[in-house]
C-alpha positions as CSV (number, residue, x, y, z in Angstrom):
1,M,128.5,77.0,96.9
2,R,125.7,76.9,98.5
3,K,121.7,77.6,96.8
4,L,119.4,80.4,97.8
5,R,116.9,78.2,98.8
6,I,113.4,79.4,98.5
7,A,109.9,78.0,100.0
8,L,107.0,78.3,98.9
9,I,104.8,77.8,101.6
10,Q,101.1,76.1,102.4
11,E,98.6,79.0,103.7
12,G,97.5,79.0,107.6
13,K,95.5,81.9,107.2
14,I,91.8,81.6,107.6
15,P,89.5,81.2,105.7
16,I,91.7,79.3,103.4
17,D,93.6,80.8,100.1
18,R,94.4,78.0,97.6
19,R,96.1,80.7,95.7
20,V,100.1,80.2,95.5
21,P,103.1,82.3,94.8
22,L,104.9,79.9,91.7
23,A,102.8,77.3,90.0
24,P,104.6,74.7,89.2
25,Y,106.3,75.5,85.9
26,S,107.4,78.8,87.1
27,A,109.1,77.1,90.1
28,K,110.4,74.0,86.9
29,H,111.9,76.7,85.6
30,I,114.0,79.1,88.1
31,N,115.0,75.8,89.3
32,R,115.9,74.6,85.9
33,S,117.1,77.7,84.4
34,I,118.3,80.1,87.1
35,P,122.0,79.1,88.7
36,G,122.1,79.1,92.6
37,V,118.7,79.1,93.2
38,E,116.7,76.5,94.2
39,I,112.6,76.5,94.7
40,V,111.1,73.9,97.3
41,C,107.5,73.5,98.0
42,Q,105.8,73.2,101.9
43,S,103.4,70.2,101.3
44,S,99.3,70.8,101.0
45,D,96.3,69.9,100.5
46,I,94.2,73.0,99.9
47,R,96.7,74.5,97.1
48,A,95.1,74.7,94.0
49,Y,97.3,72.8,92.3
50,S,97.9,69.6,94.1
51,D,101.3,68.7,95.5
52,Q,102.1,65.6,92.8
53,E,101.6,68.7,90.2
54,Y,105.3,70.4,92.1
55,R,106.6,66.5,91.7
56,D,105.8,65.9,88.4
57,A,108.0,69.4,87.5
58,G,110.6,68.0,89.5
59,V,110.5,70.7,92.5
60,E,110.9,69.3,95.9
61,V,108.3,68.7,98.4
62,V,108.7,68.9,102.0
63,N,107.6,69.1,105.4
64,D,109.7,70.4,107.1
65,I,111.4,74.3,105.4
66,T,113.3,75.5,108.4
67,D,116.5,75.1,105.9
68,C,115.3,77.7,103.2
69,D,115.8,80.9,103.4
70,V,113.6,82.5,101.5
71,M,109.4,81.9,103.0
72,L,106.8,83.1,99.9
73,G,103.4,83.1,100.9
74,I,99.9,85.1,99.9
75,K,98.2,86.2,102.4
76,E,99.5,86.5,106.7
77,V,101.3,84.1,107.5
78,P,99.8,83.4,111.3
79,M,101.8,84.7,114.1
80,E,102.7,80.7,115.7
81,E,104.4,79.8,112.1
82,L,106.8,82.2,111.9
83,I,110.5,81.2,111.9
84,P,112.1,83.6,113.2
85,E,115.6,85.6,111.3
86,K,113.8,84.2,108.0
87,C,112.9,86.4,105.4
88,Y,108.9,86.8,104.3
89,F,106.6,88.0,101.6
90,F,103.5,88.2,101.8
91,F,100.5,90.4,101.6
92,S,100.7,91.6,105.2
93,H,98.5,94.0,105.1
94,T,100.2,96.4,107.5
95,I,101.3,99.9,105.5
96,K,97.6,101.6,106.4
97,Q,98.4,101.2,109.9
98,Q,94.9,98.2,109.9
99,A,94.6,97.0,113.5
100,Y,94.0,93.8,113.4
101,N,97.6,92.9,112.3
102,R,99.2,95.1,114.5
103,D,100.2,92.4,116.8
104,L,101.7,90.4,113.5
105,L,104.2,93.2,112.1
106,K,105.2,93.2,115.7
107,A,106.0,89.9,116.4
108,I,108.2,89.7,112.3
109,L,109.8,92.8,114.2
110,D,110.8,90.9,117.5
111,L,111.6,87.6,115.6
112,N,114.0,89.7,113.6
113,I,111.8,88.9,110.5
114,T,112.8,90.4,107.3
115,L,109.2,90.9,106.0
116,V,108.7,92.2,102.0
117,D,105.6,93.0,101.0
118,Y,104.2,92.6,97.6
119,E,101.8,95.3,98.0
120,C,105.2,98.4,97.7
121,L,106.9,96.2,95.3
122,T,107.5,99.2,92.8
123,S,108.5,100.0,89.3
124,T,111.1,102.9,89.8
125,E,108.6,105.3,88.2
126,G,106.3,104.0,90.7
127,H,104.0,101.3,89.4
128,R,103.3,98.2,91.0
129,L,104.9,95.7,90.1
130,L,102.7,92.5,91.0
131,A,98.9,92.2,91.8
132,F,96.2,90.1,91.1
133,G,94.1,93.0,90.2
134,R,93.6,91.2,86.6
135,Y,91.1,88.3,88.2
136,A,89.8,90.5,90.9
137,G,88.5,92.2,87.8
138,I,87.4,89.2,86.0
139,V,86.0,87.9,88.7
140,G,84.3,90.6,89.9
141,A,82.1,91.3,86.9
142,Y,81.1,87.6,85.9
143,N,79.9,88.0,89.5
144,S,77.7,90.9,88.4
145,I,76.1,89.5,85.6
146,W,75.5,86.3,87.9
147,A,73.9,88.2,90.3
148,Y,71.6,89.9,87.4
149,G,70.6,86.6,86.0
150,R,70.2,85.5,89.5
151,R,67.6,88.7,90.4
152,Y,65.5,88.6,86.8
153,N,65.4,84.9,86.6
154,L,67.1,85.0,83.2
155,F,70.1,82.2,83.2
156,E,72.2,79.2,85.2
157,L,75.4,80.1,85.8
158,R,78.5,78.1,87.3
159,R,79.5,80.7,90.2
160,A,83.3,81.0,89.0
161,F,85.0,79.1,92.3
162,Q,82.9,75.9,90.8
163,C,85.2,75.8,87.0
164,F,88.5,75.0,86.9
165,D,90.1,77.3,85.3
166,L,89.7,80.6,83.1
167,Q,89.2,78.6,79.8
168,D,86.5,76.5,82.3
169,L,84.6,79.8,83.1
170,S,84.2,81.3,80.0
171,K,82.8,78.1,78.3
172,E,79.1,79.7,81.0
173,Y,79.4,83.3,78.7
174,D,76.7,81.4,75.6
175,K,74.8,80.7,78.1
176,V,73.9,84.3,79.2
177,I,71.4,86.1,77.2
178,L,70.8,89.9,77.7
179,P,68.3,92.2,77.5
180,P,69.1,95.6,75.7
181,I,70.9,96.3,79.5
182,K,73.5,99.1,80.0
183,I,76.8,98.5,82.4
184,A,79.4,101.1,83.3
185,I,82.9,100.3,84.4
186,T,85.2,102.3,86.6
187,G,89.0,102.8,86.4
188,G,91.4,102.3,84.3
189,G,93.6,99.8,85.4
190,R,94.3,95.8,85.7
191,V,90.8,95.7,87.5
192,A,88.6,97.8,85.0
193,R,91.1,95.8,82.2
194,G,90.0,92.5,83.8
195,A,86.1,93.3,83.7
196,M,85.8,94.3,80.7
197,E,87.9,90.9,79.5
198,V,84.4,89.9,80.8
199,M,82.7,91.5,79.3
200,N,83.6,91.3,75.4
201,G,83.4,87.2,76.2
202,M,80.8,87.5,76.6
203,G,80.2,89.5,73.2
204,I,78.9,92.7,75.1
205,R,79.1,95.6,72.8
206,H,81.3,98.6,73.8
207,V,80.2,102.2,74.1
208,S,81.6,105.5,74.7
209,P,80.7,107.3,78.1
210,A,79.2,109.7,75.1
211,H,77.3,107.3,73.4
212,F,76.4,105.3,77.2
213,T,73.9,108.2,78.1
214,G,73.2,109.7,74.7
215,K,71.9,107.1,72.7
216,F,69.5,103.6,72.2
217,F,70.5,100.5,71.9
218,D,68.4,97.3,71.3
219,G,71.1,95.2,73.5
220,P,73.5,95.2,76.1
221,V,76.2,98.1,76.0
222,F,79.2,98.3,78.2
223,T,81.8,101.8,78.7
224,Q,84.1,102.0,81.2
225,L,85.0,105.4,83.0
226,N,87.9,107.0,83.6
227,S,88.4,109.2,86.3
228,R,87.7,112.5,84.0
229,D,84.8,111.5,83.1
230,Y,83.0,111.3,86.4
231,H,84.7,114.4,88.3
232,Q,85.0,117.8,87.6
233,N,86.8,120.7,89.6
234,I,84.8,122.7,91.8
235,H,87.1,125.5,91.1
236,G,85.9,124.9,87.1
237,A,88.8,124.5,86.3
238,P,89.7,121.9,83.4
239,F,90.5,118.5,84.6
240,S,93.6,117.8,86.1
241,R,95.1,114.0,86.8
242,K,97.9,115.4,88.6
243,E,95.8,117.6,90.4
244,F,92.8,114.9,91.2
245,F,95.8,112.5,92.4
246,E,97.7,115.0,94.7
247,M,94.1,116.6,95.5
248,P,91.0,115.1,94.6
249,E,89.5,117.8,97.2
250,H,89.3,119.9,94.6
251,Y,87.1,118.5,93.4
252,Q,83.1,116.8,92.8
253,S,81.6,113.7,91.1
254,T,79.5,114.1,88.4
255,F,79.0,109.8,88.6
256,G,75.0,110.6,88.7
257,S,74.4,111.6,84.4
258,Y,75.3,107.5,84.6
259,A,73.3,106.3,87.1
260,Q,71.0,107.5,85.4
261,H,71.7,105.5,83.0
262,A,73.8,101.9,84.2
263,D,71.6,99.1,85.2
264,I,74.6,97.5,86.8
265,L,77.9,99.4,88.0
266,I,81.0,97.0,88.4
267,A,84.0,99.7,90.4
268,G,86.9,98.4,89.4
269,A,88.6,102.4,90.3
270,F,91.1,103.3,93.0
271,W,89.0,105.8,95.9
272,D,91.0,107.6,97.9
273,P,88.7,109.1,101.4
274,R,89.8,112.6,100.5
275,A,87.9,112.1,97.0
276,P,84.1,112.7,96.8
277,V,82.0,109.8,97.0
278,L,81.0,108.0,93.4
279,F,77.3,109.2,94.6
280,S,75.7,109.2,98.3
281,R,72.3,107.9,99.9
282,E,70.2,110.0,99.0
283,D,70.8,110.4,94.7
284,I,69.9,105.8,94.9
285,L,66.6,107.4,96.6
286,K,66.2,110.0,93.5
287,T,63.6,108.2,91.2
288,D,66.3,108.4,87.8
289,F,68.9,106.6,89.9
290,E,68.9,103.8,87.7
291,I,71.5,101.3,89.1
292,K,70.3,97.6,90.0
293,I,73.3,95.7,90.7
294,I,76.7,96.5,92.1
295,A,79.4,94.9,91.7
296,D,82.2,96.3,93.9
297,I,85.4,94.8,93.3
298,T,87.6,97.4,95.4
299,C,85.2,96.8,98.3
300,D,85.9,99.9,100.2
301,I,83.8,100.2,103.9
302,E,81.0,102.7,103.9
303,G,83.6,104.2,101.4
304,S,82.7,105.8,97.9
305,I,79.5,103.2,97.5
306,P,77.0,104.0,100.1
307,A,75.9,100.5,99.9
308,T,78.6,98.9,100.3
309,K,78.0,98.6,104.2
310,K,80.2,95.6,104.6
311,P,82.3,93.2,102.8
312,S,80.5,89.5,101.3
313,T,82.6,86.1,100.6
314,V,82.5,83.9,98.5
315,D,80.4,81.0,99.4
316,D,77.4,84.0,100.4
317,P,78.7,87.0,98.4
318,L,75.5,88.3,97.4
319,Y,73.6,90.9,100.1
320,D,70.2,93.4,99.4
321,Y,70.5,97.2,100.5
322,N,67.7,98.9,101.0
323,P,68.3,102.5,100.8
324,S,65.0,103.7,102.5
325,E,66.2,102.9,105.8
326,D,69.8,102.4,105.0
327,K,70.5,99.3,105.9
328,I,71.2,95.7,104.6
329,E,69.0,92.5,103.5
330,M,68.7,89.4,102.7
331,A,69.5,88.8,98.8
332,L,66.9,90.2,96.1
333,S,64.8,89.9,99.3
334,D,62.5,92.9,97.2
335,E,62.4,94.9,93.9
336,A,63.1,98.2,95.6
337,N,66.4,97.1,96.7
338,L,70.4,97.4,95.4
339,T,72.1,94.3,95.1
340,V,75.3,94.5,96.0
341,M,77.9,92.0,95.7
342,A,81.1,92.9,97.8
343,V,83.8,89.6,98.3
344,D,87.0,90.8,98.9
345,N,89.0,88.2,97.8
346,L,87.9,87.9,93.9
347,P,91.2,86.3,92.7
348,C,90.4,83.3,95.5
349,E,87.7,81.8,92.6
350,L,90.8,81.6,89.8
351,P,93.6,80.3,92.2
352,R,95.1,78.7,89.3
353,D,94.9,81.5,86.4
354,A,95.8,84.2,89.3
355,S,98.5,81.7,90.4
356,K,100.1,81.3,87.1
357,D,100.8,85.0,86.1
358,F,101.2,86.0,89.7
359,G,104.6,83.4,89.0
360,E,105.5,84.7,86.3
361,D,105.4,88.1,86.7
362,F,107.4,87.1,90.3
363,V,109.9,85.5,88.1
364,Q,110.4,88.7,85.2
365,F,110.5,91.4,87.5
366,V,110.8,90.9,90.6
367,L,113.2,87.5,91.5
368,P,116.6,88.9,89.4
369,H,116.2,91.7,92.6
370,L,116.4,89.6,95.1
371,I,119.6,87.0,94.1
372,A,121.2,90.0,92.6
373,E,122.6,93.8,94.3
374,D,119.5,95.4,94.3
375,A,120.4,98.3,92.5
376,Q,117.2,99.8,91.6
377,Q,115.7,98.9,95.7
378,V,113.0,97.4,94.9
379,I,112.9,95.0,97.1
380,T,114.8,97.9,99.5
381,R,111.4,100.0,98.9
382,A,108.9,96.9,100.0
383,T,111.1,96.1,103.4
384,I,108.5,97.2,106.0
385,A,111.2,95.1,108.8
386,K,114.0,93.9,109.2
387,D,117.1,93.4,111.7
388,G,114.0,94.2,114.1
389,A,113.7,97.4,113.1
390,L,110.4,99.2,110.5
391,G,112.4,99.8,106.9
392,P,113.2,103.0,106.0
393,H,110.4,103.5,104.1
394,F,108.2,102.6,106.6
395,L,109.6,104.5,109.7
396,Y,105.6,106.0,109.8
397,L,104.7,102.9,111.3
398,Q,106.0,103.4,114.7
399,D,103.6,104.3,116.3
400,Y,100.9,101.8,115.3
401,V,103.8,99.2,116.7
402,E,103.6,101.1,119.9
403,G,100.2,100.9,119.7
404,N,99.7,105.0,120.0
């Protein structure tokens, strides 16, 4: 019986992404342990793991993948590289009807390609199965401390992408010597947990939200804020998590009480456009607004944080926000400005670790449904296109595809 051949495709999108869906160890595990499945690796000179590392793991490295059945990538595949009538897995960035990828989805439909989006792979309870959030949080938090050190000339750290992996990055933590500043982290998911991992690794004390605003500390501290900590019902009713996510317009932000005490904000909470913004430009202009560094991991442009006017890049991660003029200025150019870090692809700075964890989750939570009958419809719920038509959960994209 012919094996199901799964290819790790080379990334073709520019700027390049060095992550891969399966690290060599995970690919080796599949080839040795799962009958009927074979992983092959398309040759690439940009991957965080080299071709030789895959060969050393016993994985075949090839140039031609046209005989493969399933294609695993990370970023969107350029249209000219798509192979008709294959099954692709990647982050398509189409489910929010992103204009820049409309032609890509149209081409996928025209070529009878099956497209499964990692972002849509969920459990029966609705929880995402695959994500790079932990590493977004790790790198985002690290970058916030790096930016603080630069802004106040306190210490020099290597950039995350200059480190071989997370273990190497953690060697930089001992260089961090902070005054008694306060750091606020928003969110309760993978991103926030990754950010707290860095805070703990640097020896920064974790305090409660109440102590964060009500006590003085002689060393640096951080607090982690969930939605209930900085939102209140506009009608005076108690906070309801269910109501907040279903009807966020019923709430208003009370984040100002934390902005009066925080020196650094690490924003890792999902934001619904219907929800209140975290704070406004007018709030920034108040004399009691203390935040100087914003690491906006969510990178919602013109979203919950007015200072996030554009995404930044790994090569140029910082810019200043001038609240008086409501405009972007050169990074670290004026003490009255806020320094913003809004890199939108943070996990790319630690591609080896991010790829390793992502691949292990793929093997555990997704692959069994791909090679079996998908009784729980894990793959079906994430299939945006198949046989030239939109999947049943994505029919709302029809007008988008047609350009209406």
